[in-house]
N, C-alpha and C positions, 0 to 999 in steps of 0.2 A: 882623602879630602884635604884641600888646601884652604888656608885662611890668609887674607891680606888685610892689613891695616895701614891707613894713611893718617898722619897727624899734621894738620895745617894750622900754623900760628898766623893770625891775621891782624892787621891794623885797620880799623874801621875809619870811615870819614868823620865828619862833624857829628858826633854823638854826644848829647849832653844829659841824657837820662837813661834809665833802664828801659823805659818804654820805647825810646828811639832805638836802643840797641836791639831789642826784640823785633822791632819793625824792620831793621836791616837784616837780622839773622834769619828770620822766618822764611823770606823768599830764597835765600841762599841754600838753606837746608832742604826746602821743598824742591828746588832745582836739582840738587844732587840726587835726591831720592828718585825723582821722576826720570832723569836722564840716564842714570847708571844703575838703578835698582840696588842701592846699597843702604846699609844702616848708617845713620848719621846722628851725632849728639855733640852738644857743646861740652867739652871735657876739661876746660881750664879757662883761666883768666876771668872768672865770674865777677870778681870784685873790681875789675878795671873796665870803665865804660868804653874806651876806644880799642880795646884788645879782646880777642877771643881765640880760643883754640877749638877747632873742630876735629872730632875723631870720626873716621869713616872706615867701615868694615865691609868685606865681601867674602863669600865662600864659593868654591867651585871644586869640581872633580879634577881639574888640571891646574898645575902651577902657571902655565902659560896664560890661561884665562884670567886668573887672579892678577897676575902681573899686568896684563892688558888693561884691566879695569883700574888698577892703581895708577898706571900711566895716564889714563884718561882723566881721572880725578885730579891728578897733579897738573896736567895741562889746563883743565878747567879753572883751577885756582889761579894759575899764573895769567890766564886770559881775562880775568875779571877786572874791569876798569874801576869798579866801585870800592875795591878793597886793595890793600897792599899786603903781599905775602912776605912775611918775615922769615919763616922757616917751614920746610916740609920734611917730614921724616916718614919712612915707610918700612914695612916688614911683610914678608911673605914666608909662611911656614907650613910645613906638612903637619897634620894632626898627629902623625907618628913620631915627630921629632921630640 
C-alpha cells in the first residue's frame, strides 16, 4: 500500500474576515474531493486571513497511481485563477518504509 500527501500553501484574494475565508475555502476543498477522491483539510495558517495551507492525502495499491493523483492535485492548484500558490510540497511513501 502506498500513501501520498500534497501540502499546498495558498495566498487567497481579498479576504477580510474568517467568514469570507471559509466561503473561499469551502468550494476549493469540495472541488478537490469531488474531482480526485482525496482527503483534504486545512492544515495551517489558521490565524492569517489571506493565507491557508491545505493538506491532501491519497492511498492506492501502486506508487504510480499515488504519484498520478499527486500530480493532478498539484496541476489543479497551479491552474486556479482565484488563488496564488506560494509553495507545494509532496511525499509518496510505501506503508512498509
